[in-house]
C-alpha positions as CSV (number, residue, x, y, z in Angstrom):
1,M,29.6,99.7,25.3
2,V,31.1,101.1,28.5
3,L,34.2,102.3,26.7
4,N,32.1,104.0,24.0
5,A,30.1,105.8,26.7
6,G,33.4,106.9,28.4
7,M,34.7,108.3,25.1
8,L,31.6,110.3,24.7
9,R,32.0,111.8,28.1
10,V,35.6,112.7,27.4
11,S,34.6,114.3,24.1
12,A,31.8,116.3,25.9
13,R,34.3,117.5,28.4
14,L,36.7,118.6,25.6
15,A,33.8,120.4,23.9
16,D,32.9,122.3,27.1
17,A,36.6,123.2,27.9
18,V,37.7,126.8,27.7
19,P,40.3,127.7,25.1
20,P,42.6,126.4,24.2
21,L,40.3,123.4,23.1
22,T,43.3,120.9,22.9
23,P,44.4,120.0,26.4
24,D,48.0,119.6,27.1
25,G,49.5,116.2,28.0
26,D,49.1,116.4,31.8
27,E,45.5,117.5,31.6
28,A,44.6,114.8,29.0
29,R,46.1,112.2,31.2
30,R,44.2,113.4,34.3
31,W,40.9,113.4,32.3
32,A,41.6,109.8,31.2
33,E,42.4,108.7,34.8
34,D,39.3,110.3,36.1
35,E,37.2,108.6,33.5
36,L,38.8,105.2,34.0
37,A,38.1,105.5,37.8
38,D,34.4,105.2,37.0
39,P,33.0,102.0,38.8
40,A,31.5,100.9,35.5
41,Y,34.9,99.9,34.3
42,D,35.4,97.6,37.3
43,I,32.2,95.7,36.3
44,A,33.5,95.2,32.8
45,E,36.9,94.0,33.9
46,P,37.2,90.2,33.5
47,T,37.6,88.2,36.8
48,P,40.5,85.8,37.5
49,I,38.1,82.9,36.8
50,D,37.2,84.4,33.5
51,R,40.9,84.6,32.6
52,I,41.5,81.0,33.6
53,A,38.5,79.7,31.7
54,R,39.6,81.7,28.6
55,A,43.2,80.3,28.9
56,V,41.8,76.7,29.1
57,G,39.5,77.3,26.2
58,D,42.4,78.9,24.1
59,F,44.6,75.9,24.9
60,I,41.9,73.3,23.8
61,A,41.2,75.4,20.7
62,S,44.9,75.4,19.9
63,L,45.0,71.6,20.1
64,L,42.1,71.3,17.8
65,N,43.2,74.0,15.4
66,P,44.2,72.4,12.1
67,D,45.9,75.6,10.9
68,L,48.8,75.3,13.3
69,T,52.2,75.7,11.7
70,G,53.1,72.6,9.7
71,G,49.5,71.3,10.0
72,L,50.1,69.7,13.4
73,G,46.8,70.7,14.9
74,T,45.1,67.4,14.2
75,T,48.2,65.5,15.3
76,F,48.2,67.4,18.6
77,A,44.5,66.7,19.1
78,L,45.1,63.0,18.4
79,V,48.0,62.9,20.8
80,A,46.0,64.6,23.5
81,A,43.1,62.1,23.0
82,V,45.5,59.2,23.3
83,I,47.0,60.6,26.5
84,V,43.5,61.1,28.0
85,V,42.6,57.4,27.1
86,I,45.9,56.2,28.6
87,V,45.2,58.2,31.8
88,I,41.7,56.7,32.1
89,V,42.9,53.2,31.5
90,A,45.7,53.6,34.0
91,A,43.3,55.0,36.6
92,F,41.0,52.0,36.1
93,L,43.9,49.6,36.5
94,V,45.2,51.3,39.6
95,W,41.9,52.0,41.4
96,G,39.5,49.6,39.7
97,M,41.3,46.3,39.3
98,P,42.6,46.1,42.9
99,R,39.0,45.6,44.0
100,V,38.9,42.5,41.8
101,S,42.4,41.3,43.0
102,R,41.4,41.9,46.7
103,R,38.3,39.8,46.2
104,A,38.7,36.5,48.1
105,A,39.7,33.7,45.9
106,P,37.2,30.9,45.5
107,R,37.5,28.6,48.5
108,A,38.1,24.9,48.0
109,P,34.9,22.8,48.2
110,M,34.3,20.9,51.4
111,L,34.7,17.1,51.2
112,F,33.9,15.2,54.4
113,G,34.8,17.9,56.8
114,E,37.8,19.3,55.1
115,R,38.4,21.6,52.1
116,E,40.0,19.7,49.2
117,Q,41.2,21.3,46.0
118,R,42.9,18.3,44.5
119,S,41.4,16.3,41.6
120,A,40.5,12.6,41.9
121,A,43.6,11.7,40.0
122,Q,45.8,13.8,42.3
123,L,44.2,12.3,45.4
124,R,44.7,8.8,44.0
125,A,48.4,9.6,43.4
126,A,48.8,11.0,46.9
127,A,47.1,7.9,48.4
128,E,49.4,5.5,46.5
129,E,52.4,7.5,47.7
130,R,51.3,7.2,51.4
131,A,50.5,3.5,50.8
132,R,54.1,2.9,49.6
133,A,55.3,4.5,52.8
134,S,52.9,2.2,54.8
135,D,51.0,5.2,56.1
136,W,47.8,3.4,55.9
137,D,45.6,5.9,57.8
138,A,46.4,8.7,55.4
139,A,46.3,6.4,52.4
140,I,42.7,5.2,53.2
141,V,41.4,8.7,53.8
142,L,43.0,10.0,50.6
143,R,41.7,7.1,48.5
144,F,38.1,7.4,49.7
145,R,38.3,11.2,49.0
146,A,39.5,10.3,45.5
147,L,36.4,8.0,45.1
148,A,34.1,10.8,46.2
149,R,35.9,13.4,44.0
150,G,35.7,11.1,41.0
151,C,31.9,10.8,41.4
152,L,31.7,14.5,41.7
153,E,33.8,15.1,38.6
154,R,31.6,12.7,36.6
155,G,28.5,14.4,37.8
156,V,27.2,11.2,39.3
157,V,27.0,12.1,43.0
158,D,27.0,15.7,44.4
159,P,28.0,15.6,48.1
160,P,27.1,19.0,49.8
161,P,29.1,20.5,52.6
162,G,28.6,18.5,55.7
163,A,27.6,15.3,54.0
164,T,28.8,12.2,55.9
165,V,30.7,9.4,54.2
166,H,27.8,7.0,54.8
167,A,25.3,9.5,53.3
168,F,27.6,9.6,50.3
169,A,27.9,5.8,50.2
170,R,24.1,5.5,50.1
171,A,23.7,8.1,47.4
172,A,26.5,6.4,45.3
173,A,24.8,3.1,45.8
174,K,21.7,4.4,44.0
175,A,24.0,5.3,41.0
176,F,25.9,2.0,41.3
177,P,23.4,-0.5,42.8
178,S,25.7,-3.5,42.3
179,L,28.4,-1.8,44.4
180,A,26.1,-0.8,47.3
181,D,27.7,-3.2,49.9
182,R,31.2,-2.4,48.9
183,L,30.6,1.3,49.0
184,E,29.3,1.0,52.6
185,D,32.4,-1.1,53.6
186,A,34.7,1.6,52.1
187,A,32.8,4.3,54.0
188,T,33.1,2.3,57.2
189,A,36.9,2.0,56.7
190,F,37.1,5.8,56.2
191,D,35.0,6.4,59.3
192,D,37.0,4.0,61.5
193,V,40.3,5.6,60.5
194,R,39.3,9.2,60.2
195,Y,36.9,9.7,63.1
196,L,37.2,6.6,65.4
197,R,41.0,6.7,65.2
198,R,41.3,3.0,64.6
199,P,44.6,2.0,62.9
200,G,44.5,1.5,59.2
201,T,45.9,-1.6,57.5
202,G,47.0,-2.6,54.0
203,D,43.9,-4.7,53.7
204,L,41.6,-1.8,54.4
205,Y,43.4,0.4,52.0
206,R,43.2,-2.3,49.2
207,L,39.4,-2.6,50.0
208,V,38.9,1.1,49.5
209,A,41.1,1.2,46.4
210,S,39.2,-1.7,44.8
211,V,35.9,0.1,45.4
212,D,37.3,3.3,43.9
213,D,38.5,1.3,40.8
214,A,35.2,-0.4,40.5
215,V,33.2,2.8,40.6
216,T,35.5,4.4,38.1
217,A,35.0,1.6,35.7
218,A,31.2,1.3,36.2
219,R,28.5,3.1,34.3
220,P,26.2,4.9,36.6
221,A,22.5,4.2,36.6
222,L,21.6,7.8,37.5
223,R,22.8,11.0,39.0
224,E,22.1,11.3,42.7
225,E,22.4,14.2,45.2
226,V,23.5,13.5,48.7
227,P,21.1,14.8,51.4
228,A,22.9,17.1,53.8
């Protein structure tokens, strides 16, 4: 619209010009320069942002244009989409996953004052190894932990953090009434060696091991939770 108005003004000036009616080259150029100097043309001129937006739009349109030479428009669009998906997935793996990997790993459960990750079978094997080396203190402690872990794995007794060996023995006695006295003896052996620092012996280890074996072979009467 601005250009049309400008052309009308140029035509009017030509109509009002004195003969000759056709201006020479220099005069025509001057008239055109004067006309284009009108501020209205500056308003109509696209801004740098307009040019950038148009360039981005033209690029996207070219990717989605199925009429590209050789019919590659759709292929380009698919390739672009795949690249975008790859970039998003890569960004998720780089910035998203580390939050999961930095998360603290689950801590081993507490078992009579110490964190213990090993299974009952692993604890029994470790106890037997220490017994063969005549390390009776460690063997007794490990075997009683194996007894407790075995009850936990079977869902018979659930010792909470901070539960004492005697609290565990009383709870286990409710699940295995016939073994109540022996469970208390095994807990005392653990207590003497672990906390009272009394020396362990082969007899004490065999006592704890026999209780562990008896509990493993027995059928529990009920499931019992140990009071903290």
